[in-house]
ZADO-1210 file (C-alpha; in nm, 4 decimals, padded with zeros to 6 digits):
<atoms>
<atom x="-00.0158" y="00.0035" z="-00.0130" code="MET" pos="1"/>
<atom x="00.1353" y="00.3424" z="-00.0725" code="ASN" pos="2"/>
<atom x="00.2229" y="00.6048" z="00.1474" code="SER" pos="3"/>
<atom x="-00.0567" y="00.8372" z="00.0443" code="THR" pos="4"/>
<atom x="-00.3351" y="00.6079" z="00.0771" code="SER" pos="5"/>
<atom x="-00.6684" y="00.7277" z="00.1853" code="THR" pos="6"/>
<atom x="-00.8750" y="00.4041" z="00.1625" code="VAL" pos="7"/>
<atom x="-00.8540" y="00.1598" z="00.4796" code="SER" pos="8"/>
<atom x="-00.6734" y="-00.1756" z="00.4342" code="SER" pos="9"/>
<atom x="-00.8930" y="-00.4994" z="00.4026" code="ASN" pos="10"/>
<atom x="-01.1659" y="-00.3029" z="00.2269" code="ARG" pos="11"/>
<atom x="-01.3837" y="-00.4400" z="-00.0734" code="VAL" pos="12"/>
<atom x="-01.4617" y="-00.2380" z="-00.3732" code="ALA" pos="13"/>
<atom x="-01.7187" y="-00.3355" z="-00.6443" code="LEU" pos="14"/>
<atom x="-01.6547" y="-00.0595" z="-00.9670" code="VAL" pos="15"/>
<atom x="-01.8977" y="-00.1369" z="-01.2468" code="THR" pos="16"/>
<atom x="-01.7896" y="-00.1014" z="-01.5712" code="GLY" pos="17"/>
<atom x="-01.4333" y="-00.1324" z="-01.4531" code="GLY" pos="18"/>
<atom x="-01.2576" y="-00.3096" z="-01.7377" code="SER" pos="19"/>
<atom x="-01.1508" y="00.0525" z="-01.9201" code="ARG" pos="20"/>
<atom x="-01.1507" y="00.4411" z="-01.8750" code="GLY" pos="21"/>
<atom x="-01.2217" y="00.5636" z="-01.5628" code="ILE" pos="22"/>
<atom x="-01.3675" y="00.2411" z="-01.4076" code="GLY" pos="23"/>
<atom x="-01.0697" y="00.0635" z="-01.4726" code="ALA" pos="24"/>
<atom x="-00.8536" y="00.3649" z="-01.3369" code="ALA" pos="25"/>
<atom x="-01.0810" y="00.3747" z="-01.0439" code="THR" pos="26"/>
<atom x="-01.0302" y="00.0005" z="-00.9762" code="ALA" pos="27"/>
<atom x="-00.6805" y="00.0073" z="-00.9851" code="LEU" pos="28"/>
<atom x="-00.6314" y="00.3441" z="-00.7864" code="ARG" pos="29"/>
<atom x="-00.8481" y="00.1645" z="-00.4955" code="LEU" pos="30"/>
<atom x="-00.6153" y="-00.1548" z="-00.5274" code="ALA" pos="31"/>
<atom x="-00.3307" y="00.0730" z="-00.4494" code="GLN" pos="32"/>
<atom x="-00.4850" y="00.2488" z="-00.1891" code="ASP" pos="33"/>
<atom x="-00.5752" y="-00.1042" z="-00.0247" code="GLY" pos="34"/>
<atom x="-00.8564" y="-00.2447" z="-00.0924" code="ALA" pos="35"/>
<atom x="-00.9720" y="-00.5960" z="-00.2817" code="ASP" pos="36"/>
<atom x="-01.2115" y="-00.5567" z="-00.5568" code="VAL" pos="37"/>
<atom x="-01.4586" y="-00.6349" z="-00.8158" code="ALA" pos="38"/>
<atom x="-01.5477" y="-00.5073" z="-01.1498" code="LEU" pos="39"/>
<atom x="-01.7795" y="-00.5902" z="-01.3571" code="THR" pos="40"/>
<atom x="-01.7904" y="-00.5911" z="-01.7479" code="TYR" pos="41"/>
<atom x="-02.0035" y="-00.6053" z="-02.0379" code="ALA" pos="42"/>
<atom x="-01.8262" y="-00.7566" z="-02.3293" code="ARG" pos="43"/>
<atom x="-01.4473" y="-00.7120" z="-02.3513" code="ASP" pos="44"/>
<atom x="-01.3396" y="-00.9905" z="-02.0759" code="GLU" pos="45"/>
<atom x="-00.9520" y="-00.9836" z="-02.1841" code="ALA" pos="46"/>
<atom x="-00.9993" y="-00.6414" z="-02.1085" code="ALA" pos="47"/>
<atom x="-01.1687" y="-00.6937" z="-01.7679" code="ALA" pos="48"/>
<atom x="-00.8668" y="-00.9725" z="-01.6838" code="GLN" pos="49"/>
<atom x="-00.5755" y="-00.7434" z="-01.7690" code="GLU" pos="50"/>
<atom x="-00.7494" y="-00.5292" z="-01.4811" code="VAL" pos="51"/>
<atom x="-00.7500" y="-00.7926" z="-01.2639" code="VAL" pos="52"/>
<atom x="-00.3812" y="-00.8927" z="-01.3377" code="ARG" pos="53"/>
<atom x="-00.2506" y="-00.5308" z="-01.2377" code="LYS" pos="54"/>
<atom x="-00.4863" y="-00.5461" z="-00.9333" code="ILE" pos="55"/>
<atom x="-00.3355" y="-00.8855" z="-00.7898" code="GLU" pos="56"/>
<atom x="00.0272" y="-00.7105" z="-00.9119" code="ALA" pos="57"/>
<atom x="-00.0376" y="-00.4652" z="-00.6167" code="CYS" pos="58"/>
<atom x="-00.0776" y="-00.7597" z="-00.3717" code="GLY" pos="59"/>
<atom x="-00.4791" y="-00.7252" z="-00.3577" code="ARG" pos="60"/>
<atom x="-00.7638" y="-00.9357" z="-00.4484" code="ARG" pos="61"/>
<atom x="-00.9587" y="-00.9107" z="-00.7771" code="ALA" pos="62"/>
<atom x="-01.2504" y="-01.0980" z="-00.9661" code="VAL" pos="63"/>
<atom x="-01.4321" y="-00.9655" z="-01.3316" code="ALA" pos="64"/>
<atom x="-01.7757" y="-01.0245" z="-01.3313" code="LEU" pos="65"/>
<atom x="-01.9456" y="-01.0276" z="-01.6378" code="ARG" pos="66"/>
<atom x="-02.2669" y="-00.7870" z="-01.5963" code="ALA" pos="67"/>
<atom x="-02.5103" y="-00.5943" z="-01.8700" code="ASP" pos="68"/>
<atom x="-02.6179" y="-00.2879" z="-01.6825" code="SER" pos="69"/>
<atom x="-02.9339" y="-00.2957" z="-01.8818" code="ALA" pos="70"/>
<atom x="-03.0590" y="-00.6484" z="-01.7527" code="ASP" pos="71"/>
<atom x="-03.1929" y="-00.5193" z="-01.4188" code="PRO" pos="72"/>
<atom x="-03.0867" y="-00.8461" z="-01.2456" code="GLU" pos="73"/>
<atom x="-02.7069" y="-00.8269" z="-01.3080" code="ALA" pos="74"/>
<atom x="-02.5906" y="-00.5672" z="-01.1411" code="VAL" pos="75"/>
<atom x="-02.7253" y="-00.6695" z="-00.7870" code="PRO" pos="76"/>
<atom x="-02.6279" y="-01.0153" z="-00.8140" code="ALA" pos="77"/>
<atom x="-02.2431" y="-00.8596" z="-00.9311" code="ALA" pos="78"/>
<atom x="-02.3122" y="-00.6486" z="-00.5599" code="VAL" pos="79"/>
<atom x="-02.3892" y="-00.9867" z="-00.3950" code="HIS" pos="80"/>
<atom x="-02.0988" y="-01.1937" z="-00.5657" code="ARG" pos="81"/>
<atom x="-01.8575" y="-00.9463" z="-00.4601" code="THR" pos="82"/>
<atom x="-01.9737" y="-00.9655" z="-00.0936" code="ALA" pos="83"/>
<atom x="-02.0330" y="-01.3492" z="-00.1423" code="GLU" pos="84"/>
<atom x="-01.6394" y="-01.3541" z="-00.2611" code="THR" pos="85"/>
<atom x="-01.4672" y="-01.1271" z="-00.0219" code="PHE" pos="86"/>
<atom x="-01.6671" y="-01.1667" z="00.2489" code="GLY" pos="87"/>
<atom x="-01.8197" y="-00.7804" z="00.2550" code="ARG" pos="88"/>
<atom x="-01.8459" y="-00.5365" z="00.0310" code="ILE" pos="89"/>
<atom x="-01.7606" y="-00.1150" z="00.1594" code="ASP" pos="90"/>
<atom x="-01.7398" y="00.0648" z="-00.1343" code="ILE" pos="91"/>
<atom x="-01.9887" y="00.0594" z="-00.4558" code="LEU" pos="92"/>
<atom x="-01.8472" y="00.2822" z="-00.7299" code="VAL" pos="93"/>
<atom x="-02.1165" y="00.3244" z="-01.0137" code="ASN" pos="94"/>
<atom x="-01.9266" y="00.4139" z="-01.3082" code="ASN" pos="95"/>
<atom x="-02.0709" y="00.1936" z="-01.6026" code="ALA" pos="96"/>
<atom x="-02.2795" y="00.3979" z="-01.8280" code="GLY" pos="97"/>
<atom x="-02.3490" y="00.4602" z="-02.1813" code="ILE" pos="98"/>
<atom x="-02.4091" y="00.7617" z="-02.4182" code="GLY" pos="99"/>
<atom x="-02.6163" y="00.7657" z="-02.7182" code="VAL" pos="100"/>
<atom x="-02.5779" y="01.1193" z="-02.8683" code="LEU" pos="101"/>
<atom x="-02.7380" y="01.2608" z="-03.1773" code="GLY" pos="102"/>
<atom x="-03.0190" y="01.5546" z="-03.2403" code="PRO" pos="103"/>
<atom x="-03.3677" y="01.4424" z="-03.0204" code="ILE" pos="104"/>
<atom x="-03.5689" y="01.3842" z="-03.3337" code="ASP" pos="105"/>
<atom x="-03.3534" y="01.0823" z="-03.4338" code="THR" pos="106"/>
<atom x="-03.3518" y="00.9474" z="-03.0767" code="LEU" pos="107"/>
<atom x="-03.5763" y="00.6044" z="-03.0915" code="THR" pos="108"/>
<atom x="-03.7636" y="00.4730" z="-02.7984" code="THR" pos="109"/>
<atom x="-03.5178" y="00.1755" z="-02.7855" code="ALA" pos="110"/>
<atom x="-03.2439" y="00.4580" z="-02.7522" code="ASP" pos="111"/>
<atom x="-03.3844" y="00.5998" z="-02.4632" code="VAL" pos="112"/>
<atom x="-03.5013" y="00.2986" z="-02.2947" code="ASP" pos="113"/>
<atom x="-03.1423" y="00.1224" z="-02.2955" code="ARG" pos="114"/>
<atom x="-02.9687" y="00.4186" z="-02.2037" code="VAL" pos="115"/>
<atom x="-03.1982" y="00.5060" z="-01.9415" code="LEU" pos="116"/>
<atom x="-03.1798" y="00.1440" z="-01.8004" code="ALA" pos="117"/>
<atom x="-02.8024" y="00.1518" z="-01.7918" code="VAL" pos="118"/>
<atom x="-02.7485" y="00.5076" z="-01.6745" code="ASN" pos="119"/>
<atom x="-03.0228" y="00.5398" z="-01.4134" code="VAL" pos="120"/>
<atom x="-03.2127" y="00.1781" z="-01.3207" code="ARG" pos="121"/>
<atom x="-02.8767" y="00.0051" z="-01.3223" code="ALA" pos="122"/>
<atom x="-02.7376" y="00.2636" z="-01.0595" code="VAL" pos="123"/>
<atom x="-03.0611" y="00.2561" z="-00.8465" code="PHE" pos="124"/>
<atom x="-03.1058" y="-00.1041" z="-00.8273" code="LEU" pos="125"/>
<atom x="-02.6900" y="-00.1536" z="-00.7154" code="ALA" pos="126"/>
<atom x="-02.7499" y="00.1158" z="-00.4958" code="CYS" pos="127"/>
<atom x="-03.0336" y="-00.0758" z="-00.3381" code="ARG" pos="128"/>
<atom x="-02.8231" y="-00.3962" z="-00.3365" code="ALA" pos="129"/>
<atom x="-02.5488" y="-00.2210" z="-00.1911" code="ALA" pos="130"/>
<atom x="-02.7522" y="-00.1118" z="00.1044" code="ALA" pos="131"/>
<atom x="-02.8637" y="-00.4113" z="00.2067" code="GLY" pos="132"/>
<atom x="-02.5224" y="-00.5427" z="00.2832" code="VAL" pos="133"/>
<atom x="-02.3040" y="-00.2552" z="00.3502" code="MET" pos="134"/>
<atom x="-02.1808" y="-00.2278" z="00.7234" code="GLU" pos="135"/>
<atom x="-02.1369" y="00.1263" z="00.8799" code="ARG" pos="136"/>
<atom x="-01.8844" y="00.3326" z="00.7135" code="GLY" pos="137"/>
<atom x="-01.9655" y="00.2467" z="00.3529" code="GLY" pos="138"/>
<atom x="-01.9184" y="00.4752" z="00.0605" code="ARG" pos="139"/>
<atom x="-02.1769" y="00.4794" z="-00.2677" code="ILE" pos="140"/>
<atom x="-02.0112" y="00.7181" z="-00.5419" code="ILE" pos="141"/>
<atom x="-02.1829" y="00.7172" z="-00.8310" code="SER" pos="142"/>
<atom x="-02.0379" y="00.8971" z="-01.1920" code="LEU" pos="143"/>
<atom x="-02.2568" y="01.1530" z="-01.3768" code="GLY" pos="144"/>
<atom x="-02.1466" y="01.4316" z="-01.6241" code="THR" pos="145"/>
<atom x="-02.0615" y="01.7929" z="-01.6198" code="ALA" pos="146"/>
<atom x="-02.2893" y="01.8001" z="-01.8900" code="MET" pos="147"/>
<atom x="-02.5605" y="01.7680" z="-01.6641" code="SER" pos="148"/>
<atom x="-02.5300" y="02.0752" z="-01.5005" code="ARG" pos="149"/>
<atom x="-02.3952" y="02.3092" z="-01.7944" code="PHE" pos="150"/>
<atom x="-02.5367" y="02.2761" z="-02.1382" code="ALA" pos="151"/>
<atom x="-02.3428" y="02.0989" z="-02.3740" code="GLY" pos="152"/>
<atom x="-02.3160" y="02.0917" z="-02.7480" code="GLY" pos="153"/>
<atom x="-02.5951" y="01.9389" z="-02.9129" code="PRO" pos="154"/>
<atom x="-02.6905" y="01.5741" z="-02.9262" code="GLY" pos="155"/>
<atom x="-02.6358" y="01.5094" z="-02.5576" code="GLY" pos="156"/>
<atom x="-03.0084" y="01.5342" z="-02.4755" code="THR" pos="157"/>
<atom x="-03.0651" y="01.2157" z="-02.3527" code="LEU" pos="158"/>
<atom x="-02.7226" y="01.1179" z="-02.1946" code="TYR" pos="159"/>
<atom x="-02.7470" y="01.4591" z="-01.9723" code="ALA" pos="160"/>
<atom x="-03.0960" y="01.3846" z="-01.8590" code="MET" pos="161"/>
<atom x="-03.0129" y="01.0398" z="-01.7818" code="SER" pos="162"/>
<atom x="-02.7276" y="01.1415" z="-01.5754" code="LYS" pos="163"/>
<atom x="-02.8953" y="01.4365" z="-01.4353" code="SER" pos="164"/>
<atom x="-03.1488" y="01.1790" z="-01.2658" code="ALA" pos="165"/>
<atom x="-02.8096" y="01.1002" z="-01.0115" code="LEU" pos="166"/>
<atom x="-02.8744" y="01.4115" z="-00.8433" code="SER" pos="167"/>
<atom x="-03.1990" y="01.3325" z="-00.7410" code="GLY" pos="168"/>
<atom x="-03.0779" y="00.9603" z="-00.5954" code="LEU" pos="169"/>
<atom x="-02.7860" y="01.0873" z="-00.4457" code="THR" pos="170"/>
<atom x="-02.8913" y="01.3108" z="-00.2105" code="LYS" pos="171"/>
<atom x="-03.1824" y="01.1684" z="-00.0536" code="PRO" pos="172"/>
<atom x="-03.0081" y="00.8616" z="-00.0278" code="LEU" pos="173"/>
<atom x="-02.7032" y="01.0357" z="00.1673" code="ALA" pos="174"/>
<atom x="-03.0028" y="01.0734" z="00.3967" code="ARG" pos="175"/>
<atom x="-03.1810" y="00.7584" z="00.4148" code="GLU" pos="176"/>
<atom x="-02.8290" y="00.5894" z="00.4643" code="LEU" pos="177"/>
<atom x="-02.6276" y="00.8382" z="00.6582" code="GLY" pos="178"/>
<atom x="-02.7544" y="00.7334" z="01.0507" code="ALA" pos="179"/>
<atom x="-02.5145" y="00.4197" z="00.9339" code="ARG" pos="180"/>
<atom x="-02.2559" y="00.6572" z="00.8149" code="GLY" pos="181"/>
<atom x="-02.3028" y="00.5417" z="00.5399" code="ILE" pos="182"/>
<atom x="-02.1771" y="00.8329" z="00.2462" code="THR" pos="183"/>
<atom x="-02.3637" y="00.8839" z="-00.0830" code="VAL" pos="184"/>
<atom x="-02.1636" y="01.1324" z="-00.3297" code="ASN" pos="185"/>
<atom x="-02.1958" y="01.1936" z="-00.6904" code="LEU" pos="186"/>
<atom x="-01.9137" y="01.2580" z="-00.8917" code="VAL" pos="187"/>
<atom x="-01.9208" y="01.4693" z="-01.2311" code="GLN" pos="188"/>
<atom x="-01.6547" y="01.4837" z="-01.4586" code="PRO" pos="189"/>
<atom x="-01.5538" y="01.6666" z="-01.7507" code="GLY" pos="190"/>
<atom x="-01.3856" y="01.6033" z="-02.0823" code="PRO" pos="191"/>
<atom x="-01.1657" y="01.2926" z="-02.0063" code="VAL" pos="192"/>
<atom x="-00.9554" y="01.1290" z="-02.2075" code="ASP" pos="193"/>
<atom x="-01.0693" y="00.7771" z="-02.2577" code="THR" pos="194"/>
<atom x="-01.0902" y="00.5324" z="-02.5552" code="ASP" pos="195"/>
<atom x="-01.4696" y="00.6830" z="-02.6264" code="LEU" pos="196"/>
<atom x="-01.3840" y="01.0048" z="-02.5858" code="ASN" pos="197"/>
<atom x="-01.0418" y="01.0862" z="-02.7075" code="PRO" pos="198"/>
<atom x="-00.8469" y="01.4286" z="-02.6203" code="ALA" pos="199"/>
<atom x="-00.7397" y="01.4160" z="-03.0028" code="ASP" pos="200"/>
<atom x="-01.0743" y="01.2837" z="-03.1359" code="GLY" pos="201"/>
<atom x="-01.2737" y="01.4828" z="-03.3984" code="PRO" pos="202"/>
<atom x="-01.5035" y="01.5973" z="-03.1193" code="PHE" pos="203"/>
<atom x="-01.2522" y="01.7464" z="-02.8760" code="ALA" pos="204"/>
<atom x="-01.1801" y="02.0864" z="-02.9892" code="ALA" pos="205"/>
<atom x="-01.4874" y="02.2421" z="-02.8268" code="GLY" pos="206"/>
<atom x="-01.4936" y="02.0196" z="-02.5490" code="GLN" pos="207"/>
<atom x="-01.1475" y="02.1485" z="-02.4612" code="ARG" pos="208"/>
<atom x="-01.2129" y="02.4783" z="-02.5108" code="ALA" pos="209"/>
<atom x="-01.5016" y="02.4807" z="-02.3061" code="ALA" pos="210"/>
<atom x="-01.3046" y="02.4193" z="-01.9788" code="THR" pos="211"/>
<atom x="-01.0535" y="02.7030" z="-01.8050" code="ALA" pos="212"/>
<atom x="-00.7525" y="02.4786" z="-01.8171" code="LEU" pos="213"/>
<atom x="-00.8010" y="02.4083" z="-02.1995" code="ASP" pos="214"/>
<atom x="-00.7124" y="02.0338" z="-02.1962" code="ARG" pos="215"/>
<atom x="-00.9060" y="01.7097" z="-02.1029" code="PHE" pos="216"/>
<atom x="-00.8989" y="01.5261" z="-01.7784" code="GLY" pos="217"/>
<atom x="-00.7074" y="01.2118" z="-01.7451" code="THR" pos="218"/>
<atom x="-00.8678" y="00.9299" z="-01.5912" code="ALA" pos="219"/>
<atom x="-00.6315" y="00.8851" z="-01.3266" code="GLY" pos="220"/>
<atom x="-00.7453" y="01.2502" z="-01.2193" code="GLU" pos="221"/>
<atom x="-01.1292" y="01.1537" z="-01.1613" code="VAL" pos="222"/>
<atom x="-00.9664" y="00.8079" z="-01.0288" code="ALA" pos="223"/>
<atom x="-00.7872" y="01.0284" z="-00.7425" code="ALA" pos="224"/>
<atom x="-01.0949" y="01.2085" z="-00.6441" code="LEU" pos="225"/>
<atom x="-01.3379" y="00.8848" z="-00.5901" code="ILE" pos="226"/>
<atom x="-01.0573" y="00.7085" z="-00.4154" code="ALA" pos="227"/>
<atom x="-01.0420" y="01.0653" z="-00.1384" code="TYR" pos="228"/>
<atom x="-01.4113" y="01.0061" z="-00.1105" code="LEU" pos="229"/>
<atom x="-01.3703" y="00.6509" z="-00.0148" code="THR" pos="230"/>
<atom x="-01.1278" y="00.7494" z="00.2569" code="GLY" pos="231"/>
<atom x="-01.1551" y="00.8277" z="00.6028" code="ASP" pos="232"/>
<atom x="-01.1026" y="01.1910" z="00.5637" code="GLU" pos="233"/>
<atom x="-01.3812" y="01.2245" z="00.3584" code="ALA" pos="234"/>
<atom x="-01.6401" y="01.0705" z="00.6031" code="ALA" pos="235"/>
<atom x="-01.8350" y="01.4145" z="00.6650" code="TYR" pos="236"/>
<atom x="-01.8857" y="01.4556" z="00.2841" code="ILE" pos="237"/>
<atom x="-02.2169" y="01.3072" z="00.1705" code="THR" pos="238"/>
<atom x="-02.5267" y="01.3980" z="-00.0550" code="GLY" pos="239"/>
<atom x="-02.3294" y="01.6122" z="-00.2639" code="THR" pos="240"/>
<atom x="-02.2073" y="01.6418" z="-00.5983" code="GLU" pos="241"/>
<atom x="-01.8123" y="01.7367" z="-00.7045" code="ILE" pos="242"/>
<atom x="-01.7136" y="01.8540" z="-01.0387" code="LEU" pos="243"/>
<atom x="-01.3819" y="01.7199" z="-01.1538" code="VAL" pos="244"/>
<atom x="-01.4285" y="01.9113" z="-01.5058" code="ASP" pos="245"/>
<atom x="-01.1151" y="02.1371" z="-01.5218" code="GLY" pos="246"/>
<atom x="-01.3536" y="02.4712" z="-01.4784" code="GLY" pos="247"/>
<atom x="-01.6100" y="02.3415" z="-01.7731" code="HIS" pos="248"/>
<atom x="-01.7826" y="02.6807" z="-01.8617" code="ALA" pos="249"/>
<atom x="-01.6674" y="02.8358" z="-01.5700" code="ALA" pos="250"/>
</atoms>
């Protein structure tokens, strides 16, 4: 465990969508800080197993669980499998999400149903399952988007709407679980350099210009904030939204 660890050792985390991008960076950071980690993936088992190998190289236990968040049974099952595998679950990071972008008149009912199933329903069901097994001091952190706080580019209506729902989940759930010492927070990233939204991609210039720092963030920078929120020093932070967006639309 490194000297700047914010996570108590021997805690157990579940990171949904942990095979790539922010999810993979978060899974690895939590392991470096002393947690055992389960991660879910939808399709790319090879990528998920590579994250598992990196976690194990840190001396922590890890498991990759196949779970399509569009399936209402999948993510709650992953929560319970994590608790069964490691004996407990202390940290839930709701990272898995999808974005279907386009003008509103091009979006189908099927697009709406899938985005809401993955970005909203799966998060609610994961929180419900985790609340049933977490002990005092648990941490629930969801990933939103700065697009739900400030106007983004055209075509982001459905994605921003789905992520905005997480604010309505976070605040009352923090109240509900606060007496048990479980914190619930929402991290709102701005443009982050991932394979789905590369910093040198065709839509990068406008996103970069919307930040005060004139750059994309890194997955590691978002993971560092998530790691802080899981630690003892953040025990008095709950029911809030925290931007990590480079001053997006500041």
